[in-house]
C-alpha positions, 0 to 999 in steps of 0.5 A: 946826295946829302942825307938830311934828317928833318926832325919830326916832333909834331911842331910844324908842317914839314912838307914845304921844308922837305920840298925845298931841300929836294929842289936844292938836290938834297935827300930829306928824311922826316924822322924822330929816330935818334939812329937816323939823326946820328947817321945823317950828313946834315940835320934840320930842326924846324918848328912852329908853335910854343916853346914849352910844348916843343921842348916837351915833345923833344924830351918825350921822344928822347931827341934832346941828347941826339940833337946835342950830340950831332951838334957836338960832332960838327954835323951841319945843323940848321934850325928854323923858327922855333928850331932856333929859339929852343937852342937857347937856355930859356924863354919868356914864353914858358917855364921849360929850359931850352937845350942850352946849346947857346947862352941867352934867352928868348924874349917877347917883343916889347909893346910900343905904339903902332907895333904889331905883335906877332911880327908877321910878314916880310922884312929885310935882313941886315947881315952881321956875319956877311960871309956865312955860307947860308947867305951866298947869292942872296944879295944885300938885305934880302926880304924873308918871311916871318911869323913870331912874337918872340926873338932870341937874345944871345948872351954872345952877340958875335954869334948873331948872323943877321938882324931885323928891325921891327918898330924901334927894336932891332933883334937877332934874326939868325945865328951862326957858330961853327957848324950851327946855323939857325934862322927866325924866318921861314925859308920855305915861305921866303920865295927865291931867297928862301930856296937859295938859302936851303940850296946853300945848306944842301951845298954845305952838307955836300961839301962837308960830306966830301971832306969827311970822305976824303979824310976817310 
């Protein structure tokens, strides 16, 4: 059974994410212990709220370096919502630097006539990396659930794995690069598609675990 560390830094309700992972056959452990995170087979960084408090909470719990280390070590990593945004260098929402895993900035949706901000509700994904393992069995252009006023703007557009269109603006909704995947939407609120995505992540962690075991 895949042991997945779900990082707790007081920025969101973790119960529904953990339930989704359990339903998919994973073994989630809510933790802020760097040792548990380092020993996990997979790591999930959720998040709801604002950019600056998120970074401050991670720093106060000495979690920034452990997160960077598991990413560098090739551990399967999934960021959700704010857990996507803080992987970048900075955000228009605040003054704190992000983790800087990827170059780029978190930007606010530009106001335009008739556009609702925050972008809240269901929207369809357009896959720009259709072969990403997270997308398996989701079908084309699945509907998923969003709640956000800010979006990531990667300096390297090739890491974008899916986009959405809100008003006239087409923005990054997910990224994927090597062992790191992160999504702006909430899989735990995205019905069948969201549960399938969490199941895909559990399968990815399980397969990575088998590879490591066989190499050992």
